[in-house]
Structures are given as C-alpha cells and as structure tokens.
C-alpha positions, -999 to +999 in steps of 0.1 A: -453+796-476-459+759-480-432+743-502-444+731-536-438+694-539-438+674-571-462+646-574-446+613-567-460+598-599-435+621-617-405+607-598-409+569-603-397+548-631-431+548-647-428+586-652-391+589-662-383+609-692-397+589-721-362+587-737-347+573-706-376+549-701-373+537-737-336+532-732-341+511-701-367+489-719-345+485-750-314+476-730-334+450-710-349+435-741-315+434-759-299+418-728-326+392-729-319+387-766-282+384-758-290+356-734-310+337-761-284+344-787-256+331-764-276+299-758-281+292-795-246+302-804-231+279-778-247+248-794-242+257-830-211+244-847-186+269-861-186+277-898-158+256-915-139+287-929-138+304-895-129+271-877-099+267-901-087+303-893-088+295-856-070+262-861-043+280-880-039+303-850-031+272-830-063+274-809-070+238-798-105+225-796-107+225-757-100+263-757-127+269-783-150+246-763-144+266-731-155+297-750-188+279-758-193+269-721-187+305-710-211+318-737-238+295-725-233+304-688-232+341-698-265+336-716-280+323-683-266+354-665-280+378-691-315+364-687-312+369-649-298+404-653-324+418-677-351+425-651-326+440-627-313+463-655-349+474-660-350+482-623-318+502-626-298+481-602-262+493-599-246+459-594-265+445-624-250+473-645-214+464-635-220+426-640-236+432-674-206+453-685-181+427-674-201+398-689-205+416-723-168+423-725-160+386-717-187+375-741-171+393-770-139+375-762-156+341-759-175+345-791-142+353-810-124+323-794-151+298-800-158+305-837-150+341-848-187+349-843-186+386-850-224+388-854-228+381-816-199+405-809-217+433-827-249+427-807-229+426-774-212+459-784-245+476-791-257+466-756-224+477-741-227+511-757-262+515-745-253+506-709-225+532-709-248+559-722-274+551-695-249+547-667-262+577-646-296+560-644-284+529-626-285+541-590-306+514-573-293+492-545-295+454-548-325+438-531-320+419-499-318+381-503-351+363-501-365+328-506-388+341-534-358+354-553-341+320-549-371+301-562-372+324-593-335+317-600-341+280-596-369+280-621-349+300-646-319+276-640-340+245-647-357+261-678-324+273-692-307+239-689-337+223-705-336+249-733-299+245-738-301+207-742-332+209-764-317+235-787-285+215-789-301+182-798-324+199-823-296+219-840-272+190-840-295+167-860-278+136-873-248+139-849-261+112-825-271+076-823-295+062-797-290+025-789-269+022-821-295+037-843-291+071-860-317+096-848-330+129-861-342+148-831-375+167-832-386+192-806-403+167-783-376+140-787-349+167-780-367+176-747-370+139-737-334+133-744-323+163-723-344+151-694-330+116-699-294+129-696-301+136-659-323+107-650-310+077-670-278+060-660-268+053-696-280+087-710-309+068-725-285+051-749-271+083-764-240+078-786-224+111-798-208+110-832-178+132-835-158+156-814-184+184-812-213+162-804-193+146-776-185+180-762-221+191-764-234+160-746-209+165-717-215+203-716-252+197-706-239+184-672-216+214-668-243+239-677-269+221-655-246+218-625-234+254-628-268+270-631-283+248-603-254+256-580-261+293-585-298+286-578-289+266-547-268+295-534-296+319-540-320+296-521-297+292-491-284+328-491-313+342-470-304+317-443-266+317-446-261+354-451-286+370-428-268+403-423-282+432-403-303+456-425-288+485-404-254+493-388-250+496-351-244+534-355-277+537-374-296+518-348-281+540-320-290+572-339-326+559-346-330+551-309-319+586-300-344+602-324-372+579-312-366+588-276-366+625-285-394+627-311-414+594-309-451+599-305-466+564-305-456+529-298-447+525-335-415+544-326-405+515-303-413+489-330-392+509-354-362+499-334-366+461-339-338+445-360-359+438-391-358+476-400-335+496-421-332+534-416-333+565-438-322+597-422-333+630-434-308+655-449-308+674-416-302+641-397-330+651-373-356+627-387-356+590-394-379+567-415-378+531-403-386+508-433-384+473-447-375+468-484-394+439-500-395+435-537-404+468-554-416+484-521-399+502-492-425+501-465-421+526-437-436+518-403-457+549-395-449+585-402-413+598-401-399+603-366-386+637-361-396+674-358-431+680-371-418+711-390-396+690-413-420+660-418-430+671-453-394+675-464-385+641-449-413+624-468-402+640-500-365+631-494-375+595-486-395+593-518-365+605-538-343+579-520-368+552-530-369+565-566-331+562-568-335+525-557-365+517-579-387+513-549-423+524-542-423+546-511-450+532-488-461+543-453-480+518-431-503+528-401-503+565-409-522+587-384-552+607-397-535+640-387-507+633-413-529+626-443-529+662-456-491+660-460-493+629-481-522+642-501-502+673-510-475+650-525-499+630-547-500+599-526-530+575-526-544+561-494-567+534-481-579+527-446-564+494-432-581+492-399-587+509-366-569+512-333-590+505-301-580+531-274-594+528-239-597+560-220-581+553-186-592+585-170-628+573-168-623+535-169-644+517-143-659+483-139-691+498-126-723+497-147-744+470-165-721+471-196-692+456-175-712+429-158-695+401-178-661+415-170-668+416-133-682+381-133-651+367-151-627+385-127-646+374-096-647+338-108-610+336-116-600+353-084-620+328-064-602+299-082-568+313-071-558+331-103-536+362-099-521+388-121-486+402-116-473+432-136-435+435-141-417+467-149-386+468-172-360+456-172-374+420-171-353+391-157-341+363-179-358+339-154-392+355-161-387+353-199-378+317-197-411+310-178-431+328-204-414+312-234-434+279-232-467+299-231-457+318-262-446+286-280-479+268-272-499+298-285-479+299-317-484+262-322-522+265-316-522+292-343-503+270-367-480+298-376-448+315-368-438+349-353-449+379-374-427+408-380-427+445-391-457+461-374-457+439-343-430+426-320-420+390-314-409+369-285-373+382-283-355+388-250-338+421-261-372+435-271-393+423-242-368+434-216-377+470-222-414+464-219-440+461-191-454+426-189-486+415-173-487+378-164-517+356-153-508+328-129-531+299-121-539+285-087-506+265-088-485+296-095-478+287-131-480+313-159-509+307-183-511+340-201-492+372-206-491+405-226-463+430-231-470+467-230-450+495-246-446+531-234-460+557-259-432+581-256-445+617-257-481+606-254-494+595-220-504+563-236-493+526-234-498+501-262-502+463-260-483+442-284-481+404-278-512+388-262-506+350-256-521+323-235-521+285-230-548+263-245-559+254-210-565+290-199-600+294-186-625+316-203-621+352-192-584+349-185-575+376-210-603+399-197-588+395-162-554+403-175-564+435-193-586+449-166-556+445-143-534+463-168-559+491-171-560+496-134-523+495-131-516+521-157-545+542-145-528+543-111-495+554-127-513+584-143-515+573-180-544+587-201-551+558-224-544+522-232-540+513-269-550+479-281-530+484-313-544+479-348-575+458-355-569+449-391-597+458-415-620+470-387-642+499-399-629+496-434-652+501-464-683+511-443-685+548-451-705+561-481-674+575-497-653+543-493-631+533-522-636+501-541-604+487-527-617+494-491-650+477-500-631+447-511-611+446-479-644+448-460-654+416-478-624+398-463-633+411-429-668+398-431-664+365-449-628+352-443-629+353-405-623+315-403-588+321-417-577+352-398-602+359-370-603+396-377-639+399-364-631+379-333-602+402-324-624+432-330-652+419-308-627+411-280-615+447-280-650+461-283-661+447-249-638+473-232-658+502-248-628+519-266-629+547-290-618+537-325-592+557-345-586+549-382-552+540-396-541+542-432-518+527-458-503+554-480-488+545-514-477+563-546-504+551-571-529+524-578-508+504-602-482+500-574-508+484-550-503+447-560-465+451-554-472+469-522-495+442-509-470+414-517-443+435-500-465+439-469-472+402-467-435+394-470-426+420-444-453+408-420-445+371-424-407+374-425-409+360-460-428+329-447-456+333-473-471+299-466-481+311-431-509+331-448-524+300-462-527+283-428-561+286-411-559+304-378-527+322-386 
C-alpha cells in the first residue's frame, strides 16, 4: 500500500503549531525591541540616585562607561539576531542567550537599570522555553548577507549618534555656542563626526558628554568591522560545502543509481549532500537563503524515492529551508504531487535520436553545406576520450576565456559545469581546429550513466569562428557516439522553451513565456532554442518543484544565486 505522506505545507514554518509560531514571532519582536532599548539606554544618563549607589560601591566611571559600550554593541547584535531567531537558527539561539545574560550584567553596572534587566529576562525565559524549536543550521556566508550587515551597521551607528545628541540636549557646544539638538541637527552632527576633522566644532560639556562623543567612534568602528568581516567572509572562508567522505559516497551512489547527466553535475564541488535514512539515496543540493535547491530527483533506488523526498523535506524543515527540486523529470511528478508540492515547467531538453540520425534529406541541406565548406577550408574535428591531458585543457582555456568575455559574464554554476580541470578530465571533448591547427571551438560531453545517452554541457567558441563551426562540431559528435552505440544525444535544458504554451498553463508559466518571447536580447533563450531545433530533436519538458506559491519569490532568488555563484550583477548584463 502506498505510504501516506503529509502535505509539505504542514511541515514548514508557515504551518507550525500556532502557539509555537506565535512564540517565535514574539521572541523575534522582543529581541528587536531589546536592540532598540539597548541603544537608547546606552545614551541616556543614569538617574542620580542610582548613580550615587554605584559610586558608593566604588565603581569608577570608566567601568560604568564600558557597560554602556557593551549595551550599545549588544543592541546592534540583537537587531542582527532577530531575523535569525525567527528562522530558528541554532547558533542565533546560543548567541542570544549569551548576550542577554551579559546585557543584564552590563545594565546593572552602567546604571542599575533594572527595567532593561526585566525585559532581557523575559526574552531569556522565552528562548529557554522554545529551545527545542531552534534546530536550523547557519546559512553559508554570502555577499548579500554581508551587504545587509553593512547597511544595518551604518544605520545603527547613525541611530546611536542621533539618539545620543537628541537625548543629551544642552550638554554640547558647537564653535563655542551652546546648542540644542533637534532631530535633523543631531543627524548632521553624527555624520560630521566621521567626515569633519574638528568634529564640526563639537565641544562636549561634562564627563558623560565627552564619553558619548568618543563612544560614537567605538560603536562605528566595531559595527563596521563586523560588517567588513561579513563582506569578506565569502572570499576568505570559502570552505567546502561537503566533506571528502560525503563526496566519495555521493560518487558511489551516482555510479550505481544515476540515470541522467545531472548525476554527474551533482558531484561538482558547489553541492552539499543529504543522504536518506537508509544511506542508499542522495540528494545533491545548494542552500541559498531560504531555499535548499536539489539538482534533479534523488539519486538512489526508485523504490525509496518517495521516502527520500519526504526525509529531505523534513531535513529542510529543521533548517528553515524550502525544499526545492530543479529539472525534475516528468515521470517523477506524481510523487511530488502526492506530497503536496507545486510545480512549473522551466523549459525543455532537446534530445537527438542517434539511432536514425542522418545528414540525408532536404531538411539537413544547410548542415551538409556548412560541413562541406568548413572541410574544404581545412577545418577538422577531433574527439578526445577521458581522461583528458593537461596540455589539451591548457589549449582550450583561451577559447573558453574569450567566449566568456564575449558574453560579458562569468562561469555559471549549479545546473551546468564550468571550465575546471578536475571536472573536464572525466568528460568526452570535441574540438574544432582551423586550417592552422589551432582550436577555435569545443564542447564537453557527459555519459548518461544507466541510459544509453550522452549530454553536452559547455559549448564555447572563439569570436573569429566561421559560421557553421558549431554545426560541424555537433554533427561530428553525433556520428562519433552513434558509432559507439549510444541511443541519444541530449542538448541539455533550453530554458523557458515550450513554457506557457499549453491551454492549461499556469499564470506563472505564461509570465515566463513573456520573458522567452520578449527578453531575448538579454539572455538569447530563443536563439539557443532555434540552434538546437535545426537538429530535429524531440523535446522533453523539465520542471521546478517547490512547496507552495508564497515560497516562489525566495526560490527564484535562491536559483539565481545558485546559478550565478552569488554574482547577481551578471544577470543584469546583456548577453549573459
């Protein structure tokens, strides 16, 4: 009997038990409030009576001032942690606990501020009560994350200075004249502290005012250093998303159960791996933002595919990720449908039947003409079997670099390979040489595992390559693999091809069809489709499977980040 699977919508944060969901929102809001309270408390002078008590306890001003500095920095940290607490991040929980305890101490030291201590204690108790909910792993470092922290750091420093000058009205002179700061003048003075050599004539009056003026630099430098670290972390701390053991295990499962070339791309070093409870199936995924995007269907025995999808979904739920499957085969759709997933078509794969491929007939006249012309001018095609030599790869690298430069982009990731020696060495490569014996175009081809199918990945050529060069290359590849006994040649995915053209197409698919029809100058979707169409392939649809419609914006952003390697500006470049 078919196992009954719960709908995924019941397993995500949006469908948690309402009490748990309310608790998460309340703790996130209170943590945000704690950040604001800490900021205001740090710039507000202590009440005279409480200050006298602290002085009687022999706590000098510099110790009380240090408590204020910590309170302000903790306020910045609370603002950063609030969203991560809402997303149930385990590390955020531990950091919040530690900061709340230290905040209580700092508030007592700086001014016996028991009101702030009570608020911190409430948040602390809530966090302890919700501890089992915080199971999510930390997100991998990204440039987008660093930019967000930088913006918060700048705004926080500006807010700290503005609030301080506004609250400490009458405690400063500017160019020898007493000044009462309004909101706008407080903002201007804060900015002037960083850009004017003489602090725009600011003269603090009294010990606390002097402390506050100096503290702006401490707060600004500290928060900006954190932001700088977050910006540089994706470059300095690259880290492998998977261990060597995991990669070896994934390779073994791909060799045993892989069906398409996606199983080969699943082994590239941008992927993380989730292994099923039995250890016999693997999901290769990339975690970006709120989404864990799997490349293709799970790799493993077909009999446990449903259970693997369910287990991966639960794994994503624990980490506050949306489970997403990219380039899903039509045969697998009923499994995802039974689990409550949504789906949209994302394109079609062009598959050439090698069993009956021939250059005969009127339809192939243009192909024959191009091949004959290039052959007469001395062009040749050489097909190399793996493992490829380093010498060959060095010869092909300039061709690849020139092609990338012409496209005004960088290497893509995730669903395609890139020019990397370790990856290309295990592929077939077809190379077109000009009459002088110099390589002018190439394409790498991957074996399709259990299927008698090969799939092309990289297709690159020099700007000077003559018209028909790629036709010459692919016809040669067809004939080569036809001779080796392969059934089909897969041109891989044509993005958005065939999307939104059926009567029952979703509104989202119709929107994607608009991009296909009207934004060709940016991405050349139609040009790629037309190039493949000349080889008279059959077209097979491929799908994006995701949990629910409200998750789609996060999923799209995650896909763009995964595909670009977090180089989001590449998508704004014509021809990319």
